[in-house]
C-alpha positions as CSV (number, residue, x, y, z in Angstrom):
1,M,-29.9,42.5,39.3
2,E,-33.0,42.9,37.1
3,D,-31.5,40.5,34.5
4,L,-31.1,37.7,37.1
5,I,-34.5,38.4,38.7
6,N,-36.2,38.3,35.3
7,K,-34.3,35.1,34.4
8,I,-35.5,33.4,37.6
9,K,-39.1,34.6,37.0
10,T,-39.2,32.9,33.6
11,H,-38.7,29.6,35.5
12,L,-40.8,30.1,38.7
13,H,-43.0,32.4,40.6
14,L,-40.8,34.6,42.7
15,S,-42.3,36.0,45.9
16,S,-41.4,39.4,47.1
17,E,-39.8,37.8,50.2
18,A,-37.6,35.6,48.0
19,E,-36.7,38.5,45.8
20,E,-35.7,40.5,48.9
21,F,-33.5,37.6,50.1
22,I,-31.7,37.5,46.7
23,Y,-31.0,41.2,47.0
24,S,-29.8,40.8,50.6
25,I,-27.2,38.1,49.7
26,S,-25.8,39.6,46.5
27,K,-23.7,42.5,45.3
28,E,-23.6,44.0,41.8
29,K,-20.1,44.7,40.7
30,T,-18.5,46.2,37.6
31,L,-15.0,44.7,37.2
32,P,-12.1,45.9,35.0
33,K,-10.6,43.8,32.3
34,G,-7.9,41.6,33.9
35,E,-9.5,41.4,37.3
36,I,-9.0,38.0,39.0
37,L,-12.0,36.9,41.0
38,I,-10.6,33.5,42.1
39,H,-7.0,32.5,42.3
40,Q,-5.9,28.9,41.9
41,G,-5.0,27.7,45.3
42,Q,-7.2,30.0,47.4
43,V,-10.3,29.2,49.5
44,V,-13.4,29.8,47.4
45,K,-16.5,31.4,48.9
46,K,-18.1,33.2,46.0
47,T,-20.0,32.4,42.9
48,F,-20.8,34.9,40.1
49,F,-23.7,35.5,37.7
50,V,-22.5,37.4,34.6
51,T,-24.8,40.2,33.4
52,A,-22.3,41.7,30.9
53,G,-18.8,41.0,29.6
54,C,-16.7,37.9,29.3
55,L,-14.9,35.9,31.9
56,R,-13.0,32.6,31.8
57,S,-12.0,29.9,34.2
58,Y,-8.7,28.1,33.7
59,C,-6.1,26.1,35.4
60,I,-2.3,26.0,35.1
61,D,-0.8,22.5,35.0
62,K,2.4,21.4,36.7
63,N,4.3,22.4,33.5
64,G,3.0,25.9,33.6
65,K,0.6,25.5,30.7
66,E,-2.8,27.1,30.9
67,H,-6.0,25.2,30.1
68,T,-9.2,27.2,29.6
69,L,-12.2,25.3,31.0
70,L,-15.0,27.7,30.5
71,F,-15.9,31.1,29.0
72,A,-18.8,32.8,30.8
73,I,-20.8,35.4,29.0
74,K,-24.2,37.0,29.8
75,D,-26.6,34.8,31.9
76,W,-23.9,32.3,32.8
77,W,-22.7,31.4,36.3
78,I,-19.0,31.0,37.0
79,S,-16.9,29.9,40.0
80,D,-14.8,26.9,41.1
81,Y,-17.6,24.6,42.0
82,I,-15.2,21.8,43.0
83,A,-13.6,24.0,45.6
84,I,-17.0,25.2,46.9
85,H,-18.6,21.8,47.2
86,T,-15.6,19.9,48.5
87,D,-14.1,22.6,50.7
88,E,-10.9,22.2,48.8
89,L,-8.6,25.0,47.6
90,A,-9.4,26.3,44.1
91,T,-8.1,24.4,41.2
92,L,-9.2,27.2,38.8
93,T,-8.5,30.8,38.3
94,V,-11.4,33.0,37.2
95,E,-10.6,36.2,35.4
96,C,-12.4,39.0,33.5
97,L,-11.4,39.1,29.8
98,T,-13.3,42.3,29.3
99,E,-14.8,44.9,31.6
100,S,-17.6,42.8,33.1
101,K,-20.7,43.2,35.3
102,V,-21.4,40.4,37.7
103,I,-23.7,39.7,40.6
104,E,-21.6,38.2,43.4
105,F,-23.0,35.8,45.9
106,N,-21.6,34.1,48.9
107,A,-22.0,30.5,48.0
108,K,-23.0,29.3,51.5
109,E,-25.7,32.1,51.7
110,L,-26.9,31.2,48.2
111,D,-27.3,27.5,49.4
112,K,-29.6,28.7,52.2
113,I,-32.1,29.9,49.6
114,H,-33.4,26.3,49.1
115,A,-34.3,25.8,52.7
116,R,-36.2,29.1,52.9
117,F,-37.7,29.0,49.4
118,P,-38.0,25.3,48.2
119,E,-39.3,26.5,44.8
120,F,-35.7,27.4,44.0
121,E,-34.7,23.8,43.8
122,S,-36.3,23.4,40.4
123,Y,-34.6,26.6,39.1
124,Q,-31.2,25.4,40.5
125,R,-31.7,21.9,39.1
126,H,-32.3,23.5,35.7
127,N,-29.1,25.5,36.0
128,L,-27.2,22.5,37.1
129,E,-28.5,20.4,34.2
130,R,-27.6,23.1,31.7
131,H,-24.1,23.3,33.1
132,V,-23.6,19.5,33.1
133,V,-25.0,19.1,29.6
134,S,-22.6,21.9,28.4
135,L,-19.6,20.2,30.0
136,H,-20.5,16.8,28.7
137,K,-20.9,18.2,25.2
138,R,-17.5,19.8,25.5
139,I,-15.9,16.6,26.6
140,L,-17.5,14.6,23.8
141,N,-16.5,17.3,21.3
142,Q,-12.9,17.1,22.5
143,L,-13.0,13.4,22.0
144,Q,-14.9,13.1,18.7
145,L,-14.5,16.2,16.6
146,T,-11.5,17.4,14.7
147,A,-9.9,20.7,15.7
148,P,-11.5,22.6,12.8
149,E,-14.9,21.2,13.8
150,R,-14.3,22.2,17.4
151,Y,-13.4,25.7,16.2
152,D,-16.5,26.0,14.1
153,L,-18.6,24.9,17.0
154,F,-16.8,27.3,19.3
155,L,-17.6,30.2,16.9
156,E,-21.3,29.1,16.8
157,Q,-21.6,29.0,20.6
158,Y,-19.6,32.2,21.2
159,P,-20.1,34.3,18.0
160,D,-18.6,37.5,19.3
161,I,-16.0,36.2,21.7
162,E,-13.0,36.4,19.4
163,Q,-12.9,40.2,19.7
164,H,-12.6,39.8,23.5
165,T,-10.2,37.0,23.9
166,R,-6.6,36.3,23.0
167,N,-5.6,33.5,20.7
168,F,-4.0,31.4,23.4
169,H,-7.3,31.5,25.4
170,I,-9.2,30.1,22.4
171,A,-6.4,27.6,21.6
172,S,-6.3,26.3,25.2
173,Y,-10.1,26.0,25.3
174,L,-10.0,23.9,22.0
175,G,-7.0,21.8,23.2
176,I,-4.8,22.9,20.4
177,T,-1.7,25.1,19.9
178,Q,-1.8,28.7,18.8
179,Q,-0.1,27.6,15.6
180,S,-2.9,25.1,14.9
181,L,-5.5,27.7,15.5
182,S,-3.8,30.1,13.0
183,R,-3.7,27.3,10.4
184,I,-7.4,26.6,10.9
185,R,-8.2,30.2,10.5
186,V,-6.2,30.5,7.3
187,E,-8.0,27.4,5.9
188,K,-11.3,28.9,6.7
189,V,-10.4,32.1,4.8
190,K,-9.3,30.1,1.8
191,K,-12.7,28.3,1.6
């Protein structure tokens, strides 16, 4: 919890009452590798702040192919926000790729924080902006960069992630096949 509280305090003054509220609506959890936090097709009520480990969100298309949307590492939030904010069933699955530590929040309870403590709106806006920028960059990179360029950028953004993920996770995130990923890696070694 201290990681999250300290992160919040870098953006705003946190009253003791607000801090107590955060503690009252959250649970710290240590989760094993392979744990599924959200299943595609279920009702989603939780959102998670990652304090350690690596999680990913992905969907499975109608042909059974996995598409990784996001990797979440320390200080990232992860959930199926479409499901939470539209009251639809989850379109994503969220799983732990490593043993992970998260702070779990009931999304509806977390939304109440803005009414009780309006200063949180700027913090939440900052998080939302960071998330939107990240997704927009990812979309633009998929459209404009070559596969090797996307892989280089991936390694820059997630320098230690390869030791925690399987090749097909990375390939699906990059929008390429595992064979293409292998070729890119071989070319990088040759250089």
